[in-house]
C-alpha positions in Angstrom: 89.9 44.0 122.2 90.9 47.3 120.7 89.7 50.6 122.4 88.4 53.6 120.6 90.8 56.5 120.7 90.6 59.8 119.0 93.7 61.0 116.9 94.2 64.6 115.7 96.4 64.3 112.6 97.9 67.8 112.4 101.1 69.7 111.6 103.2 70.3 114.8 104.8 73.6 113.1 101.2 75.1 112.9 100.1 73.8 116.4 99.5 77.4 117.9 97.1 78.3 114.9 95.4 74.9 115.6 95.3 75.5 119.2 93.8 78.9 118.9 91.2 77.9 116.4 90.1 74.7 117.9 90.5 75.4 121.7 86.8 74.5 122.7 86.5 71.5 120.3 89.9 70.0 121.8 88.5 70.4 125.4 85.2 68.8 124.4 86.9 65.8 122.8 89.1 65.4 125.8 86.1 65.3 128.0 84.7 62.6 125.7 87.4 60.3 125.1 89.8 58.5 127.5 92.8 58.9 125.4 93.5 61.7 123.1 96.5 61.7 120.7 98.2 64.6 118.7 100.1 63.0 115.9 102.7 65.0 113.8 102.1 64.9 110.1 104.9 67.0 109.3 107.4 64.0 108.9 104.8 62.2 106.8 104.3 64.7 104.1 107.7 66.7 103.8 110.9 65.8 102.3 112.8 67.6 104.9 112.0 65.7 107.9 111.9 67.6 111.3 112.5 64.7 114.0 111.8 67.0 117.0 109.2 69.4 118.1 109.4 72.2 120.6 107.5 71.0 123.8 106.8 74.7 124.6 104.2 74.8 121.6 101.8 72.6 123.8 101.5 74.8 126.8 97.9 75.3 127.8 96.7 72.2 126.4 94.7 69.7 128.4 97.0 67.2 130.2 95.2 64.2 128.8 96.7 64.7 125.4 99.6 62.3 124.5 102.0 63.6 121.7 103.4 61.5 118.9 105.9 62.5 116.5 106.3 59.5 114.0 109.5 59.7 111.9 108.0 57.8 109.0 105.2 55.4 108.1 106.6 52.3 109.6 106.8 54.2 113.2 103.1 55.2 112.5 102.3 51.6 111.8 103.8 50.4 115.1 101.8 53.3 116.9 98.4 52.3 115.3 98.9 48.6 115.9 96.9 48.1 118.9 94.6 50.8 118.4 91.2 51.3 116.7 91.4 55.0 116.3 89.0 57.6 114.9 91.1 60.4 113.3 90.3 64.2 113.0 92.5 65.0 110.0 93.6 68.5 109.6 96.3 68.0 107.0 96.0 69.6 103.6 94.9 68.5 100.2 98.1 69.3 98.4 100.0 67.0 96.2 102.6 66.4 98.9 99.8 64.9 101.0 98.8 62.3 98.6 101.1 59.6 100.1 99.7 60.1 103.4 96.3 59.7 102.0 97.2 56.3 100.1 98.5 55.2 103.5 95.1 56.1 105.3 93.1 54.3 102.5 95.2 51.1 103.2 94.6 51.4 106.8 91.0 52.2 106.5 90.8 54.4 109.6 87.5 56.4 109.9 88.2 60.2 109.4 86.5 63.3 110.5 87.0 66.7 108.9 86.2 70.0 110.9 85.9 73.1 108.6 85.2 76.7 108.7 86.1 77.0 112.4 88.6 79.9 111.9 88.0 83.4 111.0 89.1 83.9 107.3 90.6 87.3 107.0 90.6 89.4 103.7 94.4 88.8 103.6 94.0 85.7 101.6 92.2 87.3 98.8 94.0 90.7 98.7 96.1 89.7 95.9 93.6 87.7 93.7 93.7 90.4 90.9 97.3 89.4 90.2 97.6 86.7 87.4 100.6 85.1 88.8 99.3 84.8 92.4 96.2 83.3 91.0 98.0 80.8 88.8 100.0 79.9 91.6 97.0 79.4 93.8 95.4 77.3 91.1 98.2 75.0 90.8 99.3 74.6 94.4 95.8 74.7 96.1 92.8 74.5 93.9 93.8 72.0 91.4 95.2 69.4 94.0 91.9 69.6 96.1 89.7 69.2 93.0 92.0 66.1 91.9 91.7 64.7 95.6 87.9 64.8 95.3 88.1 62.9 91.8 90.8 60.5 93.3 88.7 59.7 96.6 85.5 59.3 94.5 87.3 56.6 92.3 88.6 54.9 95.6 92.2 55.6 95.6 92.0 57.9 98.5 89.6 57.7 101.6 86.4 59.6 101.8 85.9 61.4 105.0 83.1 59.7 107.1 82.0 62.8 108.9 82.4 66.5 107.8 81.5 69.2 110.4 80.8 72.6 108.7 79.9 75.6 110.8 79.0 78.1 108.0 76.0 80.3 108.8 74.8 80.9 105.2 74.6 77.0 104.7 72.8 76.7 107.9 70.2 79.5 107.1 69.9 78.1 103.7 69.1 74.6 105.0 66.5 76.2 107.5 64.8 78.2 105.0 64.4 75.3 102.6 63.9 72.5 105.0 60.3 72.0 103.7 61.6 71.8 100.1 64.2 69.1 101.1 61.6 66.8 102.7 
């Protein structure tokens, strides 16, 4: 019988940012599951494959975490063969990630998305008045995300089974309108 494991599908090149943002969440997950895996999504979505990663990036993470760096989808297949995982997916929704989502749809792995845990600074929006920056953002970020929603609705991509959002405005709106909802 297959055992339940939790897999964090992340990009190892941005693991320091991920570690800082999700530190408490990672510790809670490690307390709740027997096996916790960090799987590198870099080799699965990028054309220039980085086969190795710097092990110094993973200092101060719980010792229970097992790191896996798949070279391609075949090695990920071998890794997932005897597992029945739950996946916390922290990859992007850009065009280059679409092949990965086709693969995840085929494997039918339950996915969880955790949103709004970081502190979004104003630096993201400081250049919004420039037309070229907005056009680039529209073509590389906004359009692929909207198309992803449409393709997941049509069944080409997997839908996220659970999405955790920690947004104070949404929470307040829910509490204030609870009577209206029910």
